[in-house]
C-alpha positions in Angstrom: -24.9 -34.5 -89.6 -28.6 -34.6 -90.0 -28.8 -37.2 -87.2 -27.6 -34.4 -85.0 -30.4 -32.2 -86.3 -33.0 -34.9 -85.5 -31.6 -35.3 -82.0 -31.8 -31.6 -81.3 -35.3 -31.3 -82.6 -36.4 -34.2 -80.3 -34.6 -32.5 -77.4 -36.4 -29.2 -77.9 -39.8 -30.8 -78.5 -39.7 -32.3 -75.0 -39.4 -28.8 -73.6 -41.4 -26.6 -76.1 -44.7 -26.9 -77.9 -43.1 -26.4 -81.3 -39.7 -26.1 -82.9 -39.1 -24.2 -86.2 -36.4 -25.5 -88.6 -35.3 -22.5 -90.8 -36.2 -22.8 -94.5 -38.0 -26.2 -93.8 -41.0 -25.9 -91.5 -42.1 -26.3 -87.9 -42.7 -29.4 -85.8 -45.6 -29.1 -83.4 -46.2 -31.3 -80.3 -49.9 -31.5 -79.6 -50.6 -32.4 -76.0 -53.5 -34.8 -75.2 -54.6 -34.9 -71.6 -55.4 -38.1 -69.6 -58.8 -39.6 -70.2 -61.1 -42.5 -69.2 -63.0 -44.8 -71.5 -66.2 -45.9 -69.7 -67.1 -48.5 -72.3 -63.7 -50.3 -72.0 -63.1 -49.3 -68.4 -59.6 -48.1 -69.3 -57.8 -45.0 -67.9 -55.4 -43.5 -70.5 -52.3 -41.5 -69.3 -51.4 -38.1 -71.0 -50.1 -38.5 -74.5 -49.0 -36.3 -77.5 -49.1 -36.2 -81.3 -46.5 -34.8 -83.7 -47.5 -32.6 -86.6 -45.6 -30.6 -89.3 -46.4 -27.2 -90.6 -44.4 -26.3 -93.8 -45.4 -22.6 -93.5 -43.5 -22.1 -90.3 -40.2 -21.3 -91.9 -39.2 -18.2 -89.9 -36.7 -19.2 -87.2 -37.6 -18.9 -83.6 -34.0 -19.1 -82.4 -34.3 -22.3 -80.4 -32.2 -24.5 -82.7 -29.5 -21.7 -83.1 -29.2 -21.4 -79.4 -29.0 -25.2 -78.9 -26.3 -25.5 -81.6 -24.3 -22.7 -80.1 -24.4 -24.3 -76.7 -23.7 -27.8 -78.0 -20.8 -26.9 -80.3 -19.4 -24.0 -78.2 -19.9 -21.5 -81.0 -21.3 -18.0 -81.3 -24.9 -17.6 -82.5 -23.7 -16.5 -85.9 -21.5 -19.5 -86.5 -24.1 -21.8 -85.1 -26.6 -20.4 -87.5 -24.3 -21.1 -90.4 -23.8 -24.7 -89.3 -27.6 -25.2 -88.9 -28.2 -23.7 -92.4 -25.7 -26.1 -93.9 -27.3 -29.2 -92.4 -30.8 -28.0 -93.4 -29.5 -27.5 -97.0 -28.2 -31.0 -97.1 -31.6 -32.3 -95.8 -33.5 -30.4 -98.5 -31.1 -31.5 -101.2 -31.6 -35.2 -100.3 -35.3 -34.6 -100.0 -35.5 -33.2 -103.5 -33.4 -36.1 -104.9 -35.2 -39.0 -103.2 -38.6 -37.5 -102.4 -38.5 -38.7 -98.8 -36.3 -38.2 -95.8 -36.5 -39.9 -92.4 -35.6 -38.0 -89.2 -34.7 -40.6 -86.7 -37.0 -40.6 -83.7 -39.3 -38.0 -85.2 -40.9 -39.2 -88.5 -40.6 -39.2 -92.3 -40.9 -36.1 -94.6 -42.4 -36.6 -98.1 -42.1 -34.2 -101.0 -44.8 -34.4 -103.7 -44.3 -33.6 -107.4 -46.2 -30.4 -106.8 -43.6 -29.3 -104.2 -45.8 -29.9 -101.1 -44.3 -31.3 -97.9 -46.1 -33.8 -95.8 -45.1 -35.6 -92.6 -45.7 -39.0 -91.1 -44.7 -39.3 -87.4 -43.0 -42.3 -85.9 -45.2 -44.4 -83.7 -42.5 -44.5 -81.0 -41.2 -40.9 -81.3 -39.4 -39.8 -78.2 -41.3 -36.4 -78.1 -44.6 -38.2 -77.9 -43.8 -41.4 -75.8 -42.3 -39.3 -73.1 -45.6 -37.4 -72.5 -47.1 -40.5 -70.8 -44.4 -40.3 -68.1 -43.8 -44.1 -68.4 -47.4 -45.0 -67.6 -49.5 -47.5 -69.6 -53.4 -47.6 -69.9 -54.8 -48.9 -66.6 -57.8 -51.3 -66.5 -60.4 -50.4 -63.9 -63.1 -53.1 -64.0 -66.6 -52.4 -62.8 -68.0 -53.9 -59.6 -71.3 -55.5 -60.6 -72.0 -57.1 -57.2 -71.6 -53.9 -55.2 -73.8 -52.1 -57.8 -76.5 -54.7 -57.8 -76.5 -54.8 -54.0 -77.0 -51.0 -53.7 -79.8 -51.1 -56.3 -81.6 -53.9 -54.4 -81.2 -52.0 -51.1 -82.6 -48.8 -52.6 -85.5 -50.7 -54.2 -86.4 -52.2 -50.8 -86.3 -48.8 -49.1 -88.4 -47.2 -51.8 -91.0 -49.9 -51.6 -91.9 -48.9 -48.1 -93.0 -45.4 -49.2 -95.4 -43.8 -51.6 -93.9 -41.2 -53.8 -96.0 -38.4 -55.2 -94.7 -35.9 -57.7 -96.5 -32.6 -57.6 -95.5 -29.6 -59.8 -94.6 -26.3 -58.1 -97.5 -24.6 -60.0 -100.0 -26.9 -58.5 -98.6 -26.3 -55.0 -99.0 -22.6 -55.6 -102.7 -22.9 -56.6 -103.4 -25.1 -53.6 -101.7 -22.6 -51.2 -103.8 -19.8 -52.7 -107.1 -21.7 -52.3 -106.2 -22.6 -48.6 -105.4 -19.0 -47.9 -108.7 -17.8 -49.5 -110.7 -20.4 -47.5 -109.1 -19.4 -44.2 -109.8 -15.8 -44.9 -113.5 -16.3 -45.6 -114.1 -18.5 -42.4 -115.8 -16.6 -39.5 -113.5 -16.7 -36.4 -116.3 -15.8 -33.8 -115.0 -12.3 -33.1 -118.1 -10.1 -32.2 -118.2 -6.3 -32.1 -120.3 -4.2 -29.7 -122.9 -3.3 -32.4 -123.6 -7.1 -32.8 -123.0 -6.8 -36.6 -121.0 -9.5 -38.2 -118.6 -8.8 -41.0 -116.9 -11.2 -43.4 -113.5 -10.3 -44.9 -112.3 -11.6 -48.2 -108.7 -12.0 -49.4 -107.5 -11.0 -52.8 -103.8 -11.7 -53.4 -101.8 -8.7 -54.5 -99.6 -8.6 -57.6 -96.4 -9.3 -55.6 -98.0 -12.2 -53.7 -99.4 -13.7 -56.9 -95.9 -13.5 -58.5 -94.4 -15.3 -55.5 -97.1 -18.0 -55.6 -97.4 -18.6 -59.4 -94.1 -17.4 -60.6 -93.3 -15.1 -63.5 -93.8 -17.0 -66.8 -92.8 -14.1 -68.9 -89.5 -13.7 -67.1 -88.7 -17.4 -67.5 -89.5 -17.3 -71.2 -87.2 -14.3 -71.6 -84.4 -16.0 -69.7 -84.7 -19.1 -71.9 -84.7 -16.9 -75.0 -81.6 -15.0 -73.8 -79.8 -18.3 -73.2 -80.7 -19.4 -76.7 -79.5 -16.2 -78.2 -76.3 -16.5 -76.2 -75.7 -20.0 -77.6 -76.3 -18.7 -81.1 -73.8 -15.8 -80.6 -71.2 -18.2 -79.3 -71.1 -19.7 -82.8 -69.6 -23.0 -81.7 -70.4 -25.9 -84.0 -69.8 -29.6 -83.1 -68.8 -32.0 -85.8 -67.8 -35.7 -85.9 -67.8 -36.1 -89.7 -64.6 -36.5 -91.7 -65.4 -34.0 -94.5 -61.9 -33.8 -96.0 -61.6 -30.0 -95.3 -58.5 -28.2 -93.9 -59.0 -26.7 -90.4 -56.9 -24.2 -88.4 -56.5 -25.9 -85.0 -55.8 -23.7 -81.9 -56.4 -26.2 -79.1 -56.8 -29.9 -78.4 -58.4 -31.4 -75.3 -60.3 -34.5 -74.2 -63.2 -32.8 -72.3 -65.8 -30.2 -73.3 -65.2 -28.2 -70.1 -61.5 -27.6 -71.0 -62.4 -26.8 -74.6 -64.8 -24.1 -73.3 -61.9 -22.2 -71.8 -60.2 -21.9 -75.2 -63.6 -20.9 -76.7 -63.9 -17.9 -74.4 -60.3 -16.8 -75.3 -61.0 -17.1 -79.0 -64.2 -15.1 -78.7 -62.1 -12.3 -77.1 -59.3 -12.3 -79.6 -61.2 -13.3 -82.7 -64.9 -12.5 -82.2 -65.7 -13.1 -85.9 -64.1 -16.6 -86.1 -66.4 -19.5 -87.0 -65.5 -21.9 -84.2 -65.8 -25.6 -84.7 -65.2 -28.4 -82.2 -64.0 -31.6 -84.1 -64.5 -34.9 -82.3 -62.2 -37.7 -83.2 -63.8 -40.9 -84.6 -63.3 -42.6 -81.3 -64.4 -39.6 -79.3 -61.2 -39.4 -77.2 -60.0 -36.1 -78.7 -61.7 -32.7 -79.2 -59.9 -30.2 -81.5 -61.0 -26.6 -81.5 -60.8 -25.0 -85.0 -61.1 -21.4 -86.0 -62.2 -21.9 -89.6 -61.9 -24.4 -92.5 -60.9 -24.3 -96.2 -61.3 -26.5 -99.2 -57.6 -26.6 -100.0 -54.3 -26.6 -98.1 -53.0 -23.6 -99.9 -55.9 -21.4 -98.6 -55.5 -22.8 -95.1 -51.8 -22.1 -94.9 -52.3 -18.6 -96.4 -54.8 -17.9 -93.6 -52.5 -19.4 -91.0 -49.6 -17.0 -92.0 -51.9 -14.0 -91.7 -53.2 -15.2 -88.4 -49.7 -15.6 -86.9 -48.7 -12.2 -88.1 -51.8 -10.4 -86.6 -52.1 -12.6 -83.5 -48.7 -13.9 -82.2 -50.6 -15.6 -79.4 -51.8 -18.2 -81.9 -48.3 -19.1 -83.2 -48.8 -22.7 -82.1 -51.9 -23.1 -84.4 -51.6 -25.7 -87.2 -53.4 -27.1 -90.2 -55.4 -30.3 -89.7 -56.7 -32.3 -92.7 -60.0 -33.9 -91.6 -60.0 -37.0 -93.6 
């Protein structure tokens, strides 16, 4: 009967981000967007990873509804059938220490009573995320690139490039204006007295010519303060800690959207962006803990207070 349970879990994972098995835990499908590896010149299609959270024991009703539709039963009777199959699974897991869900992965029960999960490499819920596509090789074009570089170098050799800072141009313009103002233009008055006029730039003109250094400094300081307030830390080290993951992407631009949402809902959270060892995946974490028990306790409180983060899960960074 448990093969039926595995089939229905795979069916629901193809349509939902996570599925909760009552009195067992939740299976989470983590989406990974398409990416491009410039060093290998490979374009990777979208993919997914499976994770298991033993603390998600409260039923979300997906399996009960699926069993009721599949067996033609009421929700109450379908719930009883599901509880019986989960009970058989837990009994066999306690006796043997492991249980394999076909097409999903293997559950392991430690002596301390902790559940762990190892997904299958060819799980249906993850392989279908690629839509049948395989990594595509996109080789570089060295001849076209070298030809463009040679053409640009020939064009640049015909000209002389001078780089002048804006501040120097401002000083030069002020000097030219002052010289022009001091030159006599030959205009005579009836008293035959000649006058010379001088030009002193006003405060507004000086600001236009030389810029506002103080304002620029203030702007840079405000930007630095803003980055410090964002409290987003980047890490590539495998420190062995347990992190609460709320989003997974492959680009910094997409991660920033989740950062802004987290700052709104959880302004005091210590956000950390974890890069995978190969740099293909970025996971956004709310906080981290030394032990799995502390991490799961925090996750339970987080889900109760913020239902929008029900898809969050615990990641062991080892």
